KEMIRO-620289 format. One record per residue (C-alpha): residue number from 1; residue in one letter; x, z, y. Coordinates in nm, 2 decimals. Each point is the difference from the previous one (the first is absolute). Layout:
REM KEMIRO-620289
  num  residu      c1      c3      c2
  NUM       A       X       Z       Y
...
//
This chain:
REM KEMIRO-620289
  num  residu      c1      c3      c2
    1       M    1.25   -0.94   -1.36
    2       M    0.19   -0.12    0.32
    3       G    0.06    0.32    0.21
    4       S    0.26   -0.02    0.29
    5       I    0.30    0.19    0.12
    6       D   -0.02   -0.13    0.37
    7       R   -0.34   -0.07    0.11
    8       I   -0.38    0.06   -0.09
    9       L   -0.12   -0.31   -0.18
   10       T   -0.35   -0.15    0.03
   11       T   -0.23   -0.15   -0.23
   12       H   -0.41    0.00   -0.05
   13       V   -0.23    0.06   -0.31
   14       G   -0.06   -0.37   -0.07
   15       S   -0.30   -0.21    0.08
   16       L   -0.01   -0.17    0.32
   17       P   -0.26   -0.23    0.17
   18       R   -0.08   -0.31   -0.19
   19       S   -0.10   -0.33    0.15
   20       Q   -0.33   -0.18   -0.03
   21       A    0.16   -0.24   -0.23
   22       V    0.13    0.27   -0.22
   23       T   -0.31    0.17    0.00
   24       E   -0.20   -0.30   -0.11
   25       V    0.25   -0.06   -0.28
   26       L   -0.02    0.35   -0.13
   27       F   -0.38   -0.02    0.00
   28       A    0.00   -0.34   -0.16
   29       R    0.22    0.14   -0.29
   30       E   -0.22    0.27   -0.04
   31       R   -0.32   -0.22   -0.03
   32       E    0.22   -0.20   -0.23
   33       E   -0.07   -0.31    0.18
   34       S    0.14   -0.33   -0.10
   35       R    0.27   -0.08    0.27
   36       D    0.34   -0.18    0.06
   37       S    0.21    0.32   -0.15
   38       D    0.33   -0.17    0.13
   39       R   -0.15   -0.02    0.35
   40       D   -0.12    0.38   -0.02
   41       D    0.34    0.11   -0.13
   42       A    0.16   -0.17    0.31
   43       V   -0.22    0.20    0.23
   44       I    0.08    0.31   -0.16
   45       N    0.37   -0.08   -0.02
   46       A    0.01   -0.11    0.38
   47       A   -0.18    0.36    0.08
   48       V    0.23    0.18   -0.16
   49       A    0.29   -0.15    0.17
   50       E   -0.19    0.06    0.32
   51       V   -0.04    0.36   -0.04
   52       V    0.35    0.08   -0.12
   53       R    0.15   -0.19    0.31
   54       R   -0.23    0.17    0.24
   55       Q    0.08    0.34   -0.16
   56       V    0.36   -0.08    0.05
   57       E   -0.05   -0.11    0.35
   58       V   -0.12    0.33    0.10
   59       G    0.27    0.18   -0.17
   60       I   -0.15    0.15   -0.30
   61       D    0.28    0.07   -0.28
   62       L   -0.20    0.00   -0.34
   63       V   -0.26   -0.27    0.02
   64       S   -0.28   -0.13   -0.24
   65       D   -0.19   -0.28   -0.06
   66       G   -0.28    0.13    0.18
   67       E   -0.22    0.00   -0.32
   68       M   -0.07   -0.38    0.10
   69       S   -0.10   -0.09   -0.37
   70       K   -0.26    0.30   -0.07
   71       I   -0.34    0.04    0.10
   72       S    0.05    0.37   -0.02
   73       Y    0.28    0.25   -0.09
   74       A   -0.19    0.11   -0.33
   75       T   -0.24   -0.27   -0.12
   76       Y    0.27   -0.27    0.01
   77       I    0.08    0.11   -0.37
   78       A   -0.32   -0.18   -0.12
   79       R    0.19   -0.31    0.01
   80       R    0.30    0.12   -0.17
   81       L   -0.17    0.22   -0.28
   82       S   -0.26   -0.03   -0.24
   83       G   -0.29    0.21   -0.07
   84       F   -0.18   -0.02    0.35
   85       G   -0.33   -0.16    0.10
   86       G   -0.32    0.02    0.22
   87       D   -0.02    0.21    0.33
   88       T   -0.02    0.37    0.10
   89       P   -0.23    0.12    0.25
   90       R    0.18    0.15    0.32
   91       E    0.02    0.39   -0.01
   92       P    0.09    0.13    0.37
   93       G    0.21    0.31    0.02
   94       Q   -0.18    0.31    0.03
   95       D    0.09    0.01    0.37
   96       L   -0.19   -0.28    0.06
   97       V   -0.30    0.04   -0.19
   98       E   -0.09    0.32    0.20
   99       F    0.01   -0.25    0.32
  100       P   -0.23   -0.30   -0.08
  101       G    0.00   -0.12    0.33
  102       L    0.40   -0.03    0.03
  103       L   -0.05   -0.16   -0.35
  104       R   -0.23   -0.25    0.12
  105       K    0.20   -0.08    0.29
  106       L    0.32   -0.06   -0.20
  107       A   -0.19   -0.23   -0.23
  108       E   -0.14   -0.19    0.32
  109       R    0.34   -0.06    0.14
  110       G    0.15   -0.13   -0.33
  111       S    0.21    0.31   -0.11
  112       T   -0.20    0.02   -0.33
  113       A    0.20   -0.20   -0.26
  114       K   -0.17   -0.32   -0.14
  115       Y    0.24   -0.08   -0.29
  116       R   -0.12    0.06   -0.35
  117       R    0.12    0.32   -0.18
  118       P   -0.03   -0.08   -0.37
  119       R   -0.04    0.26   -0.26
  120       C    0.20    0.08   -0.32
  121       V   -0.23   -0.20   -0.27
  122       G    0.27   -0.07   -0.28
  123       P    0.36    0.06   -0.13
  124       V    0.25    0.01    0.30
  125       S    0.32   -0.20   -0.07
  126       V    0.22   -0.24    0.19
  127       K   -0.16   -0.31    0.05
  128       D    0.20   -0.22    0.25
  129       L    0.32    0.08    0.14
  130       R    0.03   -0.31    0.22
  131       P   -0.16    0.17    0.31
  132       L    0.25    0.25    0.00
  133       E    0.28   -0.25   -0.07
  134       V   -0.11   -0.19    0.30
  135       D   -0.03    0.31    0.22
  136       I    0.34    0.07   -0.06
  137       S    0.16   -0.34    0.03
  138       N   -0.19   -0.03    0.34
  139       L    0.12    0.33    0.15
  140       N    0.37   -0.09   -0.13
  141       A   -0.02   -0.31    0.17
  142       A   -0.13    0.12    0.30
  143       A    0.28    0.29    0.04
  144       A    0.28   -0.24   -0.09
  145       A   -0.13   -0.20    0.33
  146       A   -0.07    0.29    0.20
  147       H    0.27    0.25   -0.11
  148       P   -0.17    0.35    0.03
  149       M    0.20    0.29   -0.13
  150       G   -0.21    0.05   -0.30
  151       T   -0.33   -0.08   -0.15
  152       F   -0.29    0.17   -0.17
  153       M   -0.29   -0.12   -0.19
  154       N   -0.36    0.20   -0.06
  155       A   -0.13    0.07   -0.35
  156       A   -0.31    0.22   -0.08
  157       S    0.04    0.34   -0.18
  158       P   -0.20    0.05   -0.33
  159       G   -0.21    0.24    0.19
  160       V   -0.08   -0.22    0.28
  161       V   -0.12   -0.31   -0.22
  162       A   -0.23    0.27   -0.19
  163       L   -0.14    0.11    0.34
  164       F   -0.11   -0.34    0.10
  165       Q   -0.06   -0.15   -0.34
  166       P   -0.20    0.27   -0.20
  167       N   -0.01    0.00   -0.36
  168       D   -0.26   -0.14   -0.22
  169       F    0.20   -0.03   -0.34
  170       Y    0.23    0.27   -0.07
  171       R   -0.11    0.32   -0.15
  172       T    0.15    0.23    0.24
  173       Q    0.16   -0.03    0.36
  174       D    0.30    0.12   -0.10
  175       E    0.04   -0.27   -0.28
  176       Y   -0.09   -0.26    0.28
  177       L    0.30    0.15    0.21
  178       E    0.22   -0.04   -0.28
  179       V   -0.07   -0.33   -0.10
  180       L    0.00   -0.12    0.39
  181       A    0.35    0.14    0.01
  182       A    0.11   -0.18   -0.28
  183       A   -0.12   -0.32    0.12
  184       L    0.15    0.05    0.36
  185       T    0.34    0.08   -0.16
  186       S    0.11   -0.37   -0.02
  187       E   -0.07   -0.05    0.38
  188       Y    0.17    0.31    0.12
  189       E    0.33   -0.12   -0.19
  190       A   -0.02   -0.35    0.11
  191       I    0.00    0.10    0.36
  192       V    0.27    0.20   -0.02
  193       R    0.23   -0.24   -0.21
  194       A   -0.06   -0.23    0.29
  195       G    0.18    0.22    0.23
  196       I   -0.29    0.08    0.19
  197       I   -0.11    0.40    0.07
  198       L   -0.30    0.07   -0.22
  199       Q   -0.29    0.16    0.22
  200       I   -0.27    0.18   -0.20
  201       D   -0.33    0.01    0.20
  202       A   -0.16    0.35   -0.13
  203       P   -0.29    0.08    0.25
  204       D   -0.18    0.13   -0.31
  205       L    0.21    0.33    0.06
  206       A   -0.14    0.06    0.33
  207       M   -0.31   -0.21    0.06
  208       G   -0.11    0.07   -0.35
  209       R   -0.10    0.33    0.09
  210       H   -0.29   -0.09    0.22
  211       T   -0.11   -0.34   -0.19
  212       M    0.07   -0.01   -0.39
  213       Y    0.03    0.39   -0.03
  214       R   -0.21    0.11    0.26
  215       D   -0.24    0.20   -0.22
  216       R    0.30    0.20   -0.16
  217       S    0.10    0.33    0.14
  218       L    0.36   -0.03    0.20
  219       E    0.16    0.18   -0.30
  220       A   -0.13   -0.27   -0.25
  221       F    0.12   -0.26    0.24
  222       E    0.36    0.11    0.01
  223       I   -0.01    0.02   -0.39
  224       L   -0.09   -0.36    0.01
  225       A    0.23   -0.10    0.25
  226       A    0.29    0.15   -0.18
  227       R   -0.11   -0.20   -0.30
  228       H    0.00   -0.33    0.18
  229       I    0.34    0.08    0.11
  230       E    0.12    0.06   -0.36
  231       V   -0.14   -0.34   -0.10
  232       L    0.18   -0.17    0.30
  233       N    0.33    0.16   -0.09
  234       H   -0.05   -0.11   -0.35
  235       A   -0.03   -0.36    0.13
  236       L    0.30    0.05    0.20
  237       R    0.21    0.13   -0.28
  238       N    0.24   -0.32   -0.01
  239       V    0.02   -0.04    0.38
  240       P    0.26    0.21    0.20
  241       A   -0.15    0.24    0.26
  242       E    0.21   -0.13    0.26
  243       R   -0.17   -0.33   -0.02
  244       V   -0.35    0.11    0.05
  245       R   -0.21    0.17    0.28
  246       M   -0.36    0.10    0.00
  247       H   -0.25   -0.01    0.25
  248       V   -0.28    0.28    0.03
  249       C   -0.30   -0.03    0.23
  250       W   -0.36    0.15    0.05
  251       G   -0.15   -0.34    0.05
  252       N    0.08   -0.28    0.28
  253       Y   -0.30    0.01    0.19
  254       E   -0.16    0.14    0.31
  255       G   -0.20    0.32   -0.09
  256       P   -0.04    0.37    0.02
  257       H    0.22    0.08   -0.29
  258       H   -0.10    0.37    0.02
  259       H   -0.01   -0.01   -0.39
  260       D    0.35   -0.09   -0.02
  261       V    0.20    0.22   -0.26
  262       P    0.28    0.15    0.22
  263       M    0.34   -0.08   -0.02
  264       Q    0.11    0.35   -0.08
  265       R   -0.20   -0.02   -0.34
  266       L    0.11   -0.37   -0.07
  267       L    0.37    0.00    0.07
  268       P    0.12    0.21   -0.30
  269       I   -0.18   -0.23   -0.21
  270       V    0.14   -0.35    0.13
  271       L    0.33    0.15    0.04
  272       K    0.01   -0.01   -0.38
  273       A   -0.03   -0.37   -0.01
  274       K    0.34   -0.19   -0.13
  275       P    0.01   -0.22    0.33
  276       Q    0.28    0.09    0.24
  277       G   -0.21   -0.10    0.31
  278       L   -0.29    0.16    0.11
  279       L   -0.23   -0.16    0.28
  280       F   -0.30    0.17    0.13
  281       E   -0.22    0.04    0.29
  282       A    0.15    0.20    0.29
  283       A   -0.15   -0.19    0.31
  284       N   -0.37    0.01    0.03
  285       P   -0.21    0.29    0.13
  286       R   -0.07    0.15   -0.32
  287       H    0.36    0.03   -0.15
  288       A    0.22   -0.01    0.29
  289       H    0.06    0.37   -0.01
  290       E    0.08    0.03   -0.35
  291       W    0.39   -0.07    0.06
  292       S    0.01    0.41    0.02
  293       V   -0.10   -0.02   -0.37
  294       F    0.32   -0.15   -0.12
  295       K    0.22    0.28    0.18
  296       D   -0.12    0.25   -0.27
  297       A   -0.01   -0.23   -0.27
  298       S    0.27   -0.01   -0.30
  299       I    0.11   -0.38    0.04
  300       P    0.22   -0.14   -0.24
  301       D    0.34   -0.09    0.12
  302       D   -0.02   -0.38   -0.11
  303       K   -0.34   -0.05    0.19
  304       I   -0.01   -0.23    0.28
  305       L   -0.31    0.06    0.24
  306       I   -0.17   -0.30    0.15
  307       P   -0.27    0.16    0.23
  308       G   -0.23   -0.23    0.20
  309       M    0.10    0.00    0.37
  310       L   -0.32   -0.26    0.08
  311       A   -0.35    0.02   -0.05
  312       T   -0.12   -0.32   -0.16
  313       T   -0.38    0.01    0.10
  314       T    0.05    0.00    0.37
  315       N    0.09   -0.25    0.26
  316       Y    0.21    0.27    0.19
  317       I    0.37   -0.09   -0.02
  318       E    0.20    0.33   -0.05
  319       H    0.25    0.06    0.28
  320       P    0.37   -0.02   -0.11
  321       Q    0.06    0.34    0.12
  322       L   -0.29    0.15   -0.25
  323       V    0.15   -0.18   -0.29
  324       A    0.32    0.15    0.08
  325       E   -0.14    0.33    0.03
  326       R   -0.17   -0.02   -0.33
  327       I    0.31   -0.13   -0.17
  328       E    0.20    0.30    0.12
  329       R   -0.24    0.25   -0.13
  330       F    0.06   -0.13   -0.37
  331       A    0.35   -0.05    0.07
  332       S    0.03    0.36    0.09
  333       I   -0.16    0.11   -0.34
  334       V    0.19   -0.22   -0.24
  335       G    0.29   -0.15    0.20
  336       R    0.03   -0.33    0.19
  337       E    0.14   -0.19   -0.32
  338       R   -0.31    0.08   -0.20
  339       V   -0.25   -0.13    0.26
  340       M   -0.14   -0.34    0.04
  341       A   -0.26   -0.12    0.26
  342       G   -0.32   -0.16   -0.17
  343       T   -0.38   -0.05    0.08
  344       D   -0.28    0.21   -0.09
  345       C   -0.13   -0.28   -0.22
  346       G   -0.04   -0.39   -0.01
  347       F   -0.12   -0.22    0.29
  348       G   -0.20   -0.22   -0.24
  349       T   -0.14    0.21   -0.28
  350       F   -0.21   -0.28   -0.12
  351       A   -0.04   -0.38    0.08
  352       G   -0.23   -0.07    0.29
  353       F    0.01    0.31    0.17
  354       G    0.24    0.22    0.21
  355       P   -0.09    0.24    0.29
  356       V    0.30   -0.08    0.18
  357       E    0.05   -0.32    0.18
  358       P    0.28   -0.20   -0.18
  359       D    0.23   -0.04    0.29
  360       I   -0.04    0.35    0.09
  361       A    0.10    0.11   -0.33
  362       Y    0.34   -0.16    0.04
  363       L    0.02    0.17    0.36
  364       K   -0.07    0.34   -0.19
  365       L    0.27   -0.09   -0.24
  366       R    0.23   -0.09    0.26
  367       S   -0.06    0.33    0.17
  368       L    0.09    0.18   -0.32
  369       V    0.33   -0.18    0.01
  370       E    0.06    0.11    0.35
  371       G   -0.10    0.37   -0.10
  372       A    0.27   -0.01   -0.28
  373       Q    0.25   -0.13    0.22
  374       L   -0.06    0.27    0.26
  375       A   -0.01    0.27   -0.26
  376       S    0.32   -0.14   -0.15
  377       R    0.19    0.04    0.31
  378       R   -0.11    0.36    0.04
  379       L    0.04    0.07   -0.35
  380       W    0.36   -0.14   -0.04
  381       S    0.12    0.10    0.37
//
């Protein structure tokens, strides 16, 4: 993981707004339409080059490919792994179930994902490495042209794959998780071999509480979340911790979130994960106060905190002064060298939808950079 000894570095969670051209390619691929694959590949390649250029232009240090090739951060694996088919009915989080009026409004304005969520219907194994190889090639080429400080690439955790693609084949959920971990290992290791920082997306560790495990007790959920960590750590056994970071969130949607598991209960579990970097929500109204939880936590000396300084479901542009204040709170707890400025979640969680206007998303990122610069001047003065 890239820490810093002279200023606060900036990054984000990964997904960025996709153009209509990119969205059309992704949905056509999902429908397995007969198209000009070379032309579609060129659309994605150009989109990666553009989003990397824009990230560097606004001053982001550690950039990604914006997940341009992925229809969503979890279901993309159906193109890469065997054993998946069909679709899964949408089951909203418990917080939205209790407010059907809000749920209806979200659906009416397009906030409900329209891509397929295939289920596990057969043996899971690696099917096609080419999509990953193309992703790596596109990102490295874009970085060679734009010259960011560093790059990262998102990959789904075994737990989040299980969250969005339910198991209809394996005898137990635990067996399903283990098989997923074995299949995803090659993706994790290939990203790191390519010189890219691996970001594990693991919203199952928080959002899973009010979705997948909503009927379990909090104590039972904690045991299950800990098991998700064990399986992930095994999948990362050959990857250096300093080359990996992990994103945890409660769901990137505008809702009550009053059933979110508190950070106080979650943090001891996620700190046992191997990745050195930890990205988490710290800007939105439901979790902004939880910076104080870290004051009393036993945070390993090698962990780097990457708290969200920007909310990703609102078009408000956070003031750089607010960003700086948030950074300084965490720096006062673990030290300035162990804090990186990030975002609560992605700006393009799935293709075809983004609550934040694309140009505003980049203005928010610019504010993140300006806030980090302001905090750096104060912290290194």
